[in-house]
One Martini backbone bead per residue (centre of mass of N, CA, C, O) as a GRO file, in nm:
protein
  149
    1MET     BB    1   3.104   0.157  -0.999
    2LEU     BB    2   2.855   0.176  -1.221
    3LYS     BB    3   2.541   0.281  -1.225
    4SER     BB    4   2.240   0.177  -1.266
    5MET     BB    5   1.927   0.298  -1.336
    6ARG     BB    6   1.798   0.010  -1.173
    7HIS     BB    7   1.984   0.009  -0.905
    8LEU     BB    8   1.923  -0.103  -0.576
    9MET     BB    9   1.895  -0.031  -0.224
   10ILE     BB   10   1.813  -0.244   0.037
   11VAL     BB   11   1.714  -0.139   0.363
   12VAL     BB   12   1.692  -0.348   0.659
   13ALA     BB   13   1.523  -0.363   0.955
   14ARG     BB   14   1.550  -0.647   1.198
   15PHE     BB   15   1.397  -0.621   1.472
   16TYR     BB   16   1.132  -0.717   1.304
   17GLU     BB   17   1.163  -0.985   1.121
   18ASP     BB   18   0.886  -1.063   0.997
   19ILE     BB   19   0.806  -0.782   0.883
   20ALA     BB   20   1.063  -0.734   0.725
   21GLU     BB   21   1.033  -0.972   0.529
   22GLU     BB   22   0.764  -0.874   0.407
   23LEU     BB   23   0.871  -0.608   0.293
   24VAL     BB   24   1.081  -0.737   0.110
   25ARG     BB   25   0.888  -0.904  -0.062
   26GLY     BB   26   0.738  -0.661  -0.180
   27ALA     BB   27   0.979  -0.508  -0.303
   28THR     BB   28   1.100  -0.737  -0.482
   29ALA     BB   29   0.849  -0.796  -0.649
   30HIS     BB   30   0.831  -0.516  -0.775
   31LEU     BB   31   1.113  -0.500  -0.899
   32ASP     BB   32   1.091  -0.751  -1.072
   33ALA     BB   33   0.841  -0.647  -1.239
   34GLN     BB   34   1.030  -0.384  -1.335
   35GLY     BB   35   1.341  -0.477  -1.389
   36ALA     BB   36   1.498  -0.452  -1.131
   37THR     BB   37   1.776  -0.414  -0.927
   38TYR     BB   38   1.939  -0.558  -0.622
   39ASP     BB   39   2.033  -0.495  -0.286
   40ILE     BB   40   2.070  -0.642   0.043
   41VAL     BB   41   2.060  -0.471   0.360
   42SER     BB   42   2.139  -0.502   0.703
   43VAL     BB   43   1.999  -0.378   1.009
   44PRO     BB   44   1.903  -0.358   1.331
   45GLY     BB   45   1.751  -0.068   1.288
   46ALA     BB   46   1.601   0.231   1.209
   47PHE     BB   47   1.834   0.419   1.304
   48GLU     BB   48   2.046   0.285   1.081
   49LEU     BB   49   1.942   0.357   0.794
   50PRO     BB   50   2.081   0.627   0.711
   51ALA     BB   51   2.374   0.526   0.722
   52ALA     BB   52   2.345   0.309   0.504
   53VAL     BB   53   2.257   0.495   0.278
   54ARG     BB   54   2.509   0.671   0.282
   55MET     BB   55   2.700   0.442   0.203
   56GLY     BB   56   2.564   0.395  -0.070
   57ILE     BB   57   2.615   0.672  -0.187
   58GLU     BB   58   2.930   0.657  -0.165
   59SER     BB   59   2.953   0.407  -0.369
   60THR     BB   60   2.783   0.463  -0.650
   61ARG     BB   61   2.586   0.193  -0.721
   62TYR     BB   62   2.312   0.364  -0.689
   63ALA     BB   63   1.996   0.500  -0.788
   64GLY     BB   64   1.857   0.376  -0.521
   65TYR     BB   65   1.637   0.364  -0.222
   66ILE     BB   66   1.525   0.131   0.044
   67ALA     BB   67   1.345   0.178   0.346
   68LEU     BB   68   1.308  -0.078   0.598
   69GLY     BB   69   1.059  -0.105   0.869
   70CYS     BB   70   0.991  -0.111   1.236
   71VAL     BB   71   0.792   0.079   1.478
   72VAL     BB   72   0.698   0.022   1.815
   73ARG     BB   73   0.523   0.121   2.061
   74GLY     BB   74   0.596   0.189   2.386
   75GLU     BB   75   0.661   0.306   2.726
   76THR     BB   76   0.848   0.507   2.585
   77THR     BB   77   1.024   0.765   2.398
   78HIS     BB   78   1.192   0.605   2.190
   79TYR     BB   79   1.000   0.603   1.949
   80ASP     BB   80   1.014   0.907   1.880
   81TYR     BB   81   1.317   0.916   1.812
   82VAL     BB   82   1.332   0.698   1.594
   83CYS     BB   83   1.128   0.812   1.400
   84ALA     BB   84   1.241   1.101   1.363
   85GLU     BB   85   1.544   1.031   1.291
   86SER     BB   86   1.500   0.848   1.049
   87ALA     BB   87   1.337   1.047   0.881
   88ARG     BB   88   1.537   1.281   0.884
   89GLY     BB   89   1.779   1.134   0.766
   90LEU     BB   90   1.646   1.058   0.495
   91ASN     BB   91   1.562   1.341   0.408
   92ASP     BB   92   1.842   1.467   0.406
   93LEU     BB   93   1.955   1.281   0.189
   94ALA     BB   94   1.759   1.350  -0.036
   95ILE     BB   95   1.827   1.654  -0.041
   96ASN     BB   96   2.154   1.670  -0.023
   97HIS     BB   97   2.183   1.412  -0.258
   98MET     BB   98   1.955   1.348  -0.452
   99ALA     BB   99   1.796   1.100  -0.337
  100ALA     BB  100   1.632   0.800  -0.411
  101ILE     BB  101   1.373   0.746  -0.167
  102GLY     BB  102   1.210   0.483  -0.009
  103TYR     BB  103   0.956   0.485   0.241
  104GLY     BB  104   0.937   0.181   0.476
  105ILE     BB  105   0.840   0.283   0.768
  106LEU     BB  106   0.683   0.158   1.031
  107THR     BB  107   0.450   0.343   1.246
  108VAL     BB  108   0.330   0.191   1.542
  109GLU     BB  109   0.135   0.059   1.810
  110THR     BB  110   0.111  -0.234   1.672
  111MET     BB  111   0.143  -0.538   1.522
  112GLU     BB  112  -0.126  -0.535   1.381
  113GLN     BB  113  -0.070  -0.276   1.222
  114ALA     BB  114   0.177  -0.382   1.075
  115TRP     BB  115   0.028  -0.611   0.915
  116VAL     BB  116  -0.165  -0.426   0.759
  117ARG     BB  117   0.093  -0.272   0.617
  118GLY     BB  118   0.280  -0.546   0.538
  119ALA     BB  119   0.107  -0.732   0.401
  120ILE     BB  120   0.070  -0.853   0.094
  121ALA     BB  121  -0.259  -0.875   0.107
  122GLN     BB  122  -0.257  -0.543   0.235
  123GLY     BB  123  -0.056  -0.332   0.105
  124ASN     BB  124   0.246  -0.327   0.087
  125LYS     BB  125   0.501  -0.096   0.181
  126GLY     BB  126   0.739  -0.209   0.021
  127ALA     BB  127   0.617  -0.164  -0.260
  128ALA     BB  128   0.567   0.140  -0.227
  129ALA     BB  129   0.867   0.216  -0.183
  130ALA     BB  130   0.968   0.108  -0.452
  131GLU     BB  131   0.796   0.293  -0.629
  132ALA     BB  132   0.903   0.559  -0.522
  133ALA     BB  133   1.196   0.517  -0.607
  134LEU     BB  134   1.142   0.484  -0.911
  135GLN     BB  135   1.011   0.763  -0.953
  136MET     BB  136   1.261   0.928  -0.856
  137ILE     BB  137   1.455   0.827  -1.067
  138THR     BB  138   1.298   0.929  -1.310
  139LEU     BB  139   1.294   1.227  -1.234
  140LYS     BB  140   1.597   1.270  -1.224
  141LYS     BB  141   1.651   1.192  -1.520
  142GLN     BB  142   1.470   1.404  -1.651
  143LEU     BB  143   1.615   1.655  -1.527
  144GLU     BB  144   1.898   1.591  -1.640
  145LYS     BB  145   1.824   1.615  -1.941
  146HIS     BB  146   1.740   1.919  -1.930
  147GLU     BB  147   2.026   2.028  -1.846
  148HIS     BB  148   2.171   1.914  -2.131
  149LYS     BB  149   2.020   2.117  -2.353
   0.00000   0.00000   0.00000
C-alpha cells in the first residue's frame, strides 16, 4: 500500500490507560485539525513502542509516527531502563530509517506530573508529539524535493 503524505501511525503504550487515552485524544485532535489521517496501534508499555514503530516502518504505509505513553518512577531502577531504551530505540529508528517520529512519552516522578503534561487543558504532549511528527514529515518532503532537482 502506498503511503499518503499525511497518514500517520499512532503507537500508544497502554500501561497507564487513563493518561494514555488523554495523550491519544490530544494527538488525534491535532491531526484532525491539520487534515491528517492516522491509525492507532496499542502496545503494553513504553518499552514496546520502538518495536511497533519499526513494524510500521516495514509496512511502508505511514509517512510518520507518533509514540505516546507514560513512565512513572517507582522504587527500582526499572524506570531508568524503560525511559532510556524506549528513547534510544525511537531515536535510532528516526536516524537509521529517516523516520518522522513525534516523541510523546511522559517520563515523570508522579501521576500528578503526568496529568500536568498530559491533560488536554494543560498543554497536552500528545498534541505536541503530533505536531513534531507533522513538521518532520514536511522537512523530509522538502529535502526529498531538493534531491530530485
